[in-house]
N, C-alpha and C positions, 0 to 999 in steps of 0.2 A: 726320516730318522729311524734308526733301529733300536737304539737303547731306550729302556724304560725310564720314564721320569722327565723326559724333555731335556732341552739345553738352555742354560741360563747365562745371560751376559752379566748379571749381577743379582743381588738379593731381590727376588720377586719379579725379575724381568725375564720372561720366557720368550725366546726367539725361535725355537724349534718345536715341532710336535712329536708325539711319541709313537705314531703309527708305523708299524713295520711294513712298509710298502714293498720292499725287496724280498722279504721272506714270508709274506702272507700266503696262507693256504686257501683264502677265499677265491673261488673261481672267477668272480667278476673282477676283483682286484688284480688277479694274475693275468687276465686277458688285457686289462688296461695297461698294466706294467709291461707286458710283452710289446705292445705298440710303442710305449715310451722308450724302452730299451732298444728296440730295433731301430727306431728313428735316430736315437742318440748314436748308436753304432754307425749308422750310415753317415751322419754328419762328421763324426770323429774320423772315419775312414777318408772322407773327402778332404778334411783338414790335413791329414797325414803328418802329424806333428813330430818334430825331433825332441821336443821337451814340452812339459805341461805344468801349468800352475792352476790348481783346482781351488777356487775360492769357496769357503763355506762347505768344506768337504764332509762335514758330519762325522760319521763313524768310519769313513774311508772306504766304503764298499766299492764305489766307482773308481776312486783314486787308486786303490790297490789293483783293481782289474786293469786299469790303464798302464800301471807300472809293469805288470806282467806282460802286457801286450807290447810295450816298448822295449823290452829287454834291458839293455844297459843304459838306455837314455833316461835323462833326469825327469823325475816327477816329484812335485812338491804339493802337499795339501795343507791348507790353513783353515783354522776355525777358532772358536772361542776357547779360552783356557778353562776347561771343564773336566773334572776328574772322570766323569763317565766317558767322555770322548777320548781322553788319554788312555784309559783302559782298553777301549776298542782299538786304538791305534797300535797298541802293543801286541794285539792279536793279529795284526796284519803287516808283518815286516817284509821288506824286500830290499835288496842291495842298492837299487836305484831310487828308492822311495824315502822321502823325508816328510814328516808331519811337524807343523809349527803352530803354536798358539799365538796368533797376531790379529790385529784389527784389519778388516777388509777395507776400511776407509783410508788407511795409510800403510801401504804395502812396503815392507823393507827390502825391496828388490830394485835392481837397476833398470833403466830404460831398455826395452827390448831384450830382457834377460831370458825370456821364455818364447818358444815358438807359438804356443797356444795358451790362452787363459780361458778358464771355464767358470761358470757360476750356475749350477744346476739346482733349481728350486731354492734360491737364496735371496734374490733381490726383493721379493715380496715381504721379507722380514726386516729390511733395513730402513732406518729413518732417513737416510740420504743415498738412495740407490744410484743416482747419477754420479755421485762422487766415486762410488765403487767401480762403476763402469769405466769412468775416466782413468782410474788407477789401473784397471785391467788392460785398457788400451795402451797405457804408458808402458806396462811391463811386458806386453806381448809384441812379437815382431810381425806375425802374419795373420793370425785368426783369433776370434772369440767364438765361444759357443755358450749360449745362455738359454735357460728355460724358466718359465713362470707358469702358475696356474692361469688358465684362460677364463676370464670373467665375461659375462655373469654365469657361464656354464658351471664353473667350479662350485660356486655357492648354490646354484640350482640343484646340483647333484647331491650336495650335502643335505639340503632340505628334503630332497626326495627320499633319502635314507634316514631321515629323522635326526640328523646330527646338527648340533649348534643352532638350535631353533631360536633361542633367545638372542643370538648374535646374527640373525637373518642369514644363517648358513656360512658365516665367515669363520674360517679356521683360526683358532687362537694363535696369535703371533703374526698374522698377516696384516701388515700395515699398509701395503700398496696393492692396488687392484687394476689390472690392465686388460682391456680387450686386445685381440691380436693387432688391430689397427693402431691403437694407442701405444702398444709396446714397440711396434716397428717404428713409429714416429720418434720415440725416445732413442732408439738405437741408431737411427739413420745418420745422426750427427757424428758417429764414430767410425764409419767406414761403409763399405758396400755390402748390402744384404745379399749374400750368395744364395741362401735358402731360408725360407720361413715355413716351417712345418707345423701341423696341428694334430698331433696324436691326442685323442680325447683323454682328459680335458686340459691339455697343456698347450702352450705356444713354445716352440723351440726354434732357435735362430742360429745360423752360421754367418759370421761377419768376416769379411776380408778387410784388413786394416790398410 
């Protein structure tokens, strides 16, 4: 997330963190994010989508980038109804891009309405991640791209930098914790795992439906 103050699903319920990973000037973070973004670009290129539904789009950084990349083809980003997010969405207009405030657990789209559905650093925040993946698979025709923090590496790195010590390194708002193996096991029921990549400290997967 890039907006200060986090993202809230309701009073006192924080589902996003405030760290600006895309705009950080920290050289270590920039190196990690380079690996993350390069890997994501490769999977996106392999999926070669005609349209995109981005679940949990946050401030819309990636969503806007994809809309620019797809030209006139449709891109929709969804997230919580939060004033901070809406302000960020207004800063990122594009003729083929639409942002909506809707729940990830019940998507208001038809079966196969999009070529690709994505959830980038989202599922770890959700109380029912399998329901969201099932909804993504329903709304997409060809591919899913999903990424989550890779555990226990993620928490170990937090502890190494002295962060969230009382939470044993768990980032606030992270409800689910997957190793690469357990995450692939979750996803395997929805399609063919085309690629499973491990840019430190994430797991990133391309699925063919």
